[in-house]
N, C-alpha and C positions, 0 to 999 in steps of 0.2 A: 760407451763411456769415455771415449777418447778425449773429449774436450771438457771433461768434468774435473774440477779441482776439489779435493777434500781438505777442509780446514779442521784440524783436530784440536779441540780445546783441552789443553793439558796443564793448566795452571792452578788447578783446584787445591785449596789449602787442606780440605778434609778435616775440619776442626772436630767434627763428631766422631772421627776415627782416631783421635788421640787416645793413647800415646803412640800408636803405630805411625802417625804422621809427624812425629817429633823431628825427624831428620830427613824426611822425603815427602814429596807431594802425593796426593791421593792416587793419581794415575800410576805411580811407581810402587804401589803396595803389591806385594807378592800375592799370587792367586794360583790355586791348583798345583802347587808345588814348584813348577818351573817357569811360570809365566809372571808378567806384571799385568795389571789391569789394562794398561794401554795397548798391550799386544792384541787384545780382542778386537778393538775397533780397527787397528791397522790390518789385522788378518781379514776382517770383513771387507776392507778396501781391496786387498789383493784378490780375494776370492770373487769379488764383484767386478774385477778388471778395471779398478780405479788406480791408475799408476802415477797420478800427480797429487802429491800429498804435502801439505804444510802442517807441521806440528808446532803449536804455540804454547810453550811452557812459561812458567813464571816462578811460582813459589818453590823453593828448595828443589831445584830441578836437576842437580848434578847426577843423581842416581839414574833418573830417567834418560838424560842425555847420553850418559855412558852406555846404557843398555841399548839404546837405539843405534848409536854409532857402531857398537860391536855386532849387533845381530840383524840389522835391517839395511845393510849395504848391498842390496840385491838389484838396485835399479840401474837402468842403462840410459845415460844422458843422450847417447846417440839416437835413441828412439823417442826422445822427448819425455822420458820417465824420470821421476825424482821423488825423493823424500827429504825435505829440508826442515831442519830444526830452526825455528825463528823465535829466539827469545826477545823480550821487549828491548827496543833500541831507542825509544823516545824520538821516533821519526817525526812526530807531530806535536812537539811540546816537551815538557819536562816531567811527564807522568808515566808510570808503569801502566800496563793494561788495566783498564777500569771495568771491563765487562766483556761479554762475548762479542758484541758489535764493535766496541772500541778496539779490541785486539785485531780485528780484521781491518778496521779503518786505518790503523797505524801502519798497515802493510799493503795499502792499495796499489802503490806503484809496482811492487813485485807481482801482485796478482794480475793487474791490468796488462803487464808485459806478456803474460801467457795467453791472453785473449780467450778465456774460457767461455763456454756456452752456458754452463750451470755451475753452481757452487754448492757443495755439500758441507753442512756444518755438523760436526760430530762432537760428542763428549768422549773423553778417554778414560772414563771411570765407571762404565756400565758393563754388565755381563749379558751378552746376547749374541746371536748370529743373525745377520741381516743381509739380504741380497739388495744392494743399493741400486742395481739395475732395474729391479721391479719397482722400487721407490720412484726412480726417475721416469719410468714408463707411466706410472699412475699420474705423476705430476704433468707429463705431457698430454696424456689422454684427457685430462680435465682442464687443459689450457690454463693452468694456474700460474700465478706470479710467485707464490711460495707455498710449499706443502710442508706440514708438520706431522711427524710420526707420533702416533698416540697409542697408548696401551689401554685396552678395555679393563676396567677395574671395578670392584664392588663399590657401591656408594659409601658404605661404611668405612672404606679404606682411602677414599679419594681426598680426604681432608689433608693428607700429607703431601699432596702434589699440586702443581698448576693444572687446572681443569679447563678444557675447551668446551664451549657451547657451540653446537652445530645445528644446521637444518637437516631435513630428511636426506639431502644429497651429500651430506658431510662437508658442506661449505661452512667455514668457521664464522660464527656471528658474535662471539664474545670470549673473554678470558676471565678466569677466576683464580686468584692466587691463594692456595690453601684455604678454601672456603669452608665455613661451618655448614652451609647447606648447598652442596655442589650440584650443578646442573647435570641432568642425566641425558642419556642418548634418546632421541625421539623414538618412541615405541618400546623403550626398555627402561622402565622407571627405577630399576635397581642397579643399573650400570652407568658408569661415567667414563669419560675419555681423559686420561692423564697424559700430559705432555711428556715425551721421552727426551726432550732436549735435542732432537735430531731434526734438521731442516734441510730442504733443498730449495734453492732460489734460482730463478732465471737470472743469469749473471748480470745483465744490464739493469734489471730491476734492483738488485742488491747494491750495485755500484751507485746508482742514482740515490737510493735511500741513505746510504752512508755519507754521501757528499752533502745531502740536504738536511740531515738530522744528526746532531752531535751527541745525542743521548747514548749511554754506554751499553745497554743490554737489549737483546732481542725480545725475550719473553715478557719482561716487565715494562719495557719502554716503547720500542718501535712497532712490534707486531700489533699490539692492541689499537694503535692509532691509525692503521692503514686498512682496516676491515672494509671501509666504504670505498676507498680509492683503488684497492687492489683485490684480486681474487686469491683468497687464502683458503687452502683445502686441508682437511685432516686425513691422514693415512692410517686406517685401522690395521695396526701391525699384525695382530693375531689372525686376522682374516686374510690379509693380502700377502704376508711374507711366507714364501714356500721354499725351503731349502731342500733340494733333492740330494740325497746322499746314500752312500753304501755304509752301513753301520755294522761293525763287528760286535759280537756279544758272546757271552758264555752260554753254551748249550747245556741246559740243566740235565738233559738225559745222558749225554756222553761225558760231560765235564770238559769238553774241548772248546775250541774257538770256532764259531760259526759265523756265517755272513748273511745279512738280510739283503734282498735285492734293492735296486735303486727305487727309492720311494721318498715321499715327503718326510723329512726327519721329524720325530716327535717333539724335539725341542725347538722347532721353527718359531713357536710362539712364546718362547721363554725370554724374559727380560727382568733383570734386577738392577736397581740403582743401589749400590752398596754404600749408602750414605751414612750408615752408622755401624757400630761394631756388631750388633746383633744381625743386621742384614749381611755383613761381610761373612760372619760365621755360617749363616744359613746358605749363602751362595757356595761356599766351599763344601758344606755337607751335601749339597745338591749334586756334587760330582761323584759321590760314593755309591756303592751298592750295585746290584745286578742290572737294574734298569735306571740309570741316573736321570734326574730331571734335566741336567745339562751335560751333554755327552761330548767328551774331548776326543773320542775315538772314531769319528767319521773319516771317510776317505776323500770325498769330493769337497769338503769344507774344512780343511785342516786349520788348526790354530798354530800360528808360527811364533817363535820366540828366539832369543839368543840361548843356544844350548851350551851350558857351562861344561868345563872339562873336569868331570869327576869320574871315578871308576864305577862299575856296576854296583847295584844293591847287593848286600851280603846278609844272609841270615845264619845264625849260629846256634847250635845246641850246646848248652853249658852244663857240665856235671858238677853238682853240689857235693859238699863233703860227706853228706849222708847217703850219697849214691843216687839221689834223685836227679833226673835230667830235666833241665828247663829249655824248652825249644823256642827259638826265635820265630815268631809268627806275625804275619800281617794279613788281616781279613777285611774284605770290603773296603779297601783303602787305596790311596794313591801314594806311592813311595818313590821319591826322586833319587837320582844318581848320587852316589857317595854315602848313602845311608847304610848303617850297620845296626841290625837288630840282633843283639847278642844275648839270647836267652830271655828277652822281653817279649811282650805281645802288644800289637797295635790293631785296633778295630775301629772301623768307620771314621778314619782320620785321614788328614792330608799332611804329608811330611815333605818339606822342601829339601834342598841340597844338604848333604853332609850332616845329617842328624844321627846321633848315636842313642840307642835305647838299650840300657844295660840289663843285666840278669834280674829277673823277677819284676821288672818295671811293667806297668800297665798303662797304656795310652788309649783313651776311649773318646770318640766323638770330639776330636780336637784338631786344631790347625797349628802345626809346628813349623816355624820358619827356619831358615838355614842356620847351620853351625850351632845347633842346640844340642846340649848333652843332658840326657835324662838319666839320673843316677840310679843305682841299684834299688830295687823294691819301691820305687816311686809309684804313686797312684795319681793319675791325671785324668780328669773327666770334664768334658764340655769347657774347654779352655782354648784361648789363643795365646801361644807362646811366641813372643817376638824373637828376632834374630840374636844370635850370640849369647844366649842365656845358658848358664850352667846350673842345673837344678840338683841340689845336694841329695844324697841317698836318703831314701825313706820319707821324702817330702810327699805330703798329701795335698792335692789341689782339686777343688770341685766337689767335695763331699760334705763340708761343714760351712754353710753360708755365712755364719757369724765370723768364723775365723778367716774365711776368704776375704770378706769385706774389711777386716782389720789389717790384712797384709797386702791385698792387691786391689786393683780396679775391677769392679764387678758391674756388668751391664744390667739394665732393667730386666732382661730375661734370665739373668743368672749366669751368663758366660763370664768366666774369670780370665782377665787379661794380665799376662805376666811379662815383665821386661827385665833386662839385666840389672836395672837399678833396684829390683826387689830383693836381690840376694847379696 
């Protein structure tokens, strides 16, 4: 992977994630308590030994830039390694980045100076683990000009994605954008191939395309037009991606921490595009429980981030005036540094930094962002609480749909989204 450059698309507006993206871009949305979404793609790069990375932000990028500058300064220029943040500089006219292809086209001089053999195009707002070295090997083995990572999905769900048509050898023959009647995989009439927005190009092929075609986007513009002139392959992610890892888990017999041997991690085939609030809530819930669908506790495939300086988590038992003791508890949850659970209870939830849950409060199946104060005897269920919210004592959220819709933003699935403007 020495001569591979990763270009990380980090300019997404994330309009369907409003109000969470009111002051930050989609890749800068918190995930799993201590991470930002962009950390996952960057971690995949490091774990795949891709050490030349360009991050291309645009929309409300200050939060993301500060996070990367603080936590990702691990690269050695002396070894030719780098992570560079490349905001739009209007190097080729007076326009901001117009799309995925245009963002790279505007930085061709910087890229060509590195003389890469391959160029890896990534999105910074997906939840997944991917070994990009296996992706590159597949690309080389098939002598492809470009290879597109695809996720096998049910035909009934494929209408939400860009769908690839392929022949029996997985060579791409056509593209469909959110089709009503999506093309299926040859021999599998109920399965389709949805584009993951992840590409690997032979570098010279991509450079030539960007110089000869001024259109702004890969998936919508450039790739559909080169199917006859270039070899475009589909990479079946769930079949090909194999993350070998040592996974720690809770031993149900002893209640202690046990270790599984090196094996293909069960979440090797996991991928979510957190394109809307329901998907975002689902992705966070997938982290909880005894055997999470997406496991942050692997050894050989660690997820890195900027670790904030907060004290350890503290749980407290609080004695009420009637002599009853309220115990601070967190069950099947992820609780970040700085949190204090003082006589409240947290279940199947994800708490970011510096969250306080006061006596008698109950937080259930919720995502709580940093610096949130949950008042005494609050009841919160199936909610996303944005940062810096102070929830007054005895507030109830997630139990009365009509009242929730009157006071808060509620998703189609019924997840209640709470911001500091709501109080």
